[in-house]
Legacy VTK file of the C-alpha trace (Angstrom):
# vtk DataFile Version 3.0
C-alpha trace
ASCII
DATASET POLYDATA
POINTS 175 float
1.079 15.350 -11.143
3.959 13.871 -9.636
2.447 10.612 -8.534
1.254 9.594 -12.268
4.157 11.208 -14.234
5.564 8.170 -15.769
2.000 7.437 -17.234
0.862 8.153 -21.007
0.242 11.826 -21.821
-3.333 11.252 -22.953
-4.222 9.484 -19.412
-2.423 12.442 -17.429
-4.873 14.459 -19.783
-7.687 12.265 -18.411
-6.937 12.811 -14.878
-6.543 16.637 -15.159
-9.973 16.670 -16.781
-11.614 14.839 -13.969
-9.722 16.773 -11.391
-10.865 19.858 -13.311
-14.411 18.640 -13.082
-13.944 17.881 -9.239
-14.629 14.342 -10.205
-11.761 12.186 -9.314
-12.903 12.247 -5.547
-16.080 11.237 -6.673
-15.256 8.292 -9.119
-12.781 6.925 -6.060
-15.438 6.799 -3.392
-17.788 5.135 -6.124
-15.099 2.436 -7.127
-14.039 2.230 -3.453
-16.764 2.864 -1.127
-15.139 2.329 2.354
-12.048 2.007 4.129
-10.612 -1.178 5.898
-11.178 -2.377 9.379
-7.173 -3.027 10.201
-6.817 -0.029 12.502
-4.129 -1.083 15.078
-0.543 -2.536 14.507
-1.377 -6.180 15.804
-4.480 -6.259 13.215
-2.029 -5.404 10.359
0.643 -7.672 11.514
-2.373 -10.476 11.431
-3.310 -9.141 8.003
0.210 -9.440 6.780
0.850 -13.091 8.167
-1.573 -14.381 6.664
-1.156 -13.150 3.365
2.312 -14.367 3.595
1.265 -17.732 4.977
-0.666 -17.972 1.834
1.515 -16.793 -0.636
5.094 -17.150 0.619
5.082 -20.245 3.004
8.972 -20.574 2.703
9.776 -16.961 3.449
11.448 -15.948 6.570
9.665 -15.026 9.197
8.313 -11.617 9.829
9.537 -9.599 13.379
7.521 -6.687 13.038
4.721 -5.082 11.057
3.300 -1.714 12.026
1.667 1.699 11.142
4.268 4.127 10.806
3.452 7.964 11.328
7.288 9.065 9.944
6.941 7.248 6.646
5.910 10.105 4.118
4.243 9.423 1.237
5.863 12.667 -0.472
9.200 10.716 -0.399
7.677 8.087 -2.475
7.147 5.632 0.445
3.902 3.863 0.651
5.596 1.389 3.117
8.793 -0.089 3.706
10.238 -3.405 4.251
13.916 -3.784 6.079
16.079 -6.742 7.226
18.722 -6.541 9.743
21.408 -8.914 9.662
23.117 -9.827 13.257
25.479 -12.543 14.183
23.761 -15.119 16.750
26.681 -17.235 17.903
27.673 -18.992 15.058
24.445 -18.033 13.167
23.397 -15.069 10.785
20.255 -14.144 12.402
17.619 -11.816 10.088
14.973 -9.848 11.341
12.583 -8.645 8.851
10.163 -5.603 9.049
7.171 -4.339 6.991
5.710 -0.599 7.894
3.100 0.949 6.104
2.616 4.616 5.980
-0.042 5.702 8.608
-1.941 7.594 6.099
-2.997 3.978 4.804
-5.336 3.070 7.997
-8.021 4.884 6.099
-8.165 3.553 2.689
-9.796 0.882 1.154
-8.710 -2.651 1.719
-7.925 -3.244 -2.146
-4.771 -0.758 -1.428
-3.775 -1.969 1.816
-3.419 -5.198 0.290
-1.513 -3.972 -2.823
0.867 -1.821 -0.350
1.619 -5.351 1.333
1.540 -7.326 -1.748
4.263 -4.753 -2.880
6.659 -5.072 0.205
6.071 -9.212 0.574
7.287 -9.240 -2.582
10.308 -7.488 -1.645
11.132 -10.709 0.464
11.876 -12.701 -2.824
12.841 -9.898 -5.407
14.638 -7.078 -4.158
14.358 -5.157 -7.524
11.464 -4.078 -9.326
11.938 -5.739 -12.160
10.086 -8.118 -14.365
9.712 -10.946 -12.081
9.112 -8.848 -8.886
5.746 -7.783 -10.754
4.873 -10.744 -11.721
5.197 -12.315 -7.855
2.839 -9.180 -7.330
0.082 -9.864 -9.553
0.195 -13.438 -8.175
-0.404 -12.527 -4.964
-3.236 -9.665 -6.397
-4.518 -10.085 -9.857
-5.383 -6.722 -9.690
-2.207 -4.929 -8.384
-1.136 -2.957 -11.472
-4.979 -1.189 -11.694
-4.754 -0.690 -7.052
-1.795 0.873 -7.959
-3.006 3.327 -10.770
-5.974 4.073 -8.342
-3.792 4.407 -5.310
-1.919 7.043 -7.284
-4.857 8.532 -8.472
-6.056 9.449 -4.795
-2.548 10.852 -3.976
-2.267 13.321 -7.082
-5.952 14.271 -5.698
-4.689 14.629 -1.905
-1.393 16.429 -3.632
-4.007 18.772 -5.592
-5.467 19.803 -2.258
-8.260 17.638 -1.832
-10.058 16.363 1.213
-9.153 12.694 2.684
-11.900 10.704 0.664
-12.101 7.838 4.167
-11.237 8.774 7.631
-10.837 5.853 10.493
-13.422 8.372 12.806
-16.202 8.321 10.361
-16.287 4.199 9.196
-15.970 3.745 13.037
-19.192 5.677 13.536
-20.642 3.636 10.467
-19.933 0.283 11.741
-21.907 1.239 15.327
LINES 1 176
175 0 1 2 3 4 5 6 7 8 9 10 11 12 13 14 15 16 17 18 19 20 21 22 23 24 25 26 27 28 29 30 31 32 33 34 35 36 37 38 39 40 41 42 43 44 45 46 47 48 49 50 51 52 53 54 55 56 57 58 59 60 61 62 63 64 65 66 67 68 69 70 71 72 73 74 75 76 77 78 79 80 81 82 83 84 85 86 87 88 89 90 91 92 93 94 95 96 97 98 99 100 101 102 103 104 105 106 107 108 109 110 111 112 113 114 115 116 117 118 119 120 121 122 123 124 125 126 127 128 129 130 131 132 133 134 135 136 137 138 139 140 141 142 143 144 145 146 147 148 149 150 151 152 153 154 155 156 157 158 159 160 161 162 163 164 165 166 167 168 169 170 171 172 173 174
């Protein structure tokens, strides 16, 4: 249970019990019944820039936002943010990118928002410190609960559970 290893032992025991009773997946589905509709890189870019415009108006613009199939959740990368600096004439230009692991094309909107908020917060705060998490909760009041629920889902998948949402199933339901 590596995704929840830093949580209190009593909480980990509750999760183990839920998993043993095959209740973790149904609990998550009840709490989050459907996946988001952000399916393309363009839609993701629009979603991210909307959140950025709402909360981080003065931050540098984003040059690229995309789903990335090369990001591996196993290496604890739900998403990444990068800044590439280069000299252009006498000015230093920075290009900022946000990449979200492709696994998150089919998860609830709340979790996509949590990942995006996390990566946007890195535009202002580099370290995972108190100021960073204060900014995350400013952009998403339920940030910590959503992060925990996402960790539960990753624990479910890591234990051999099936994906609870799929792009194909949700697209079929919306027709």
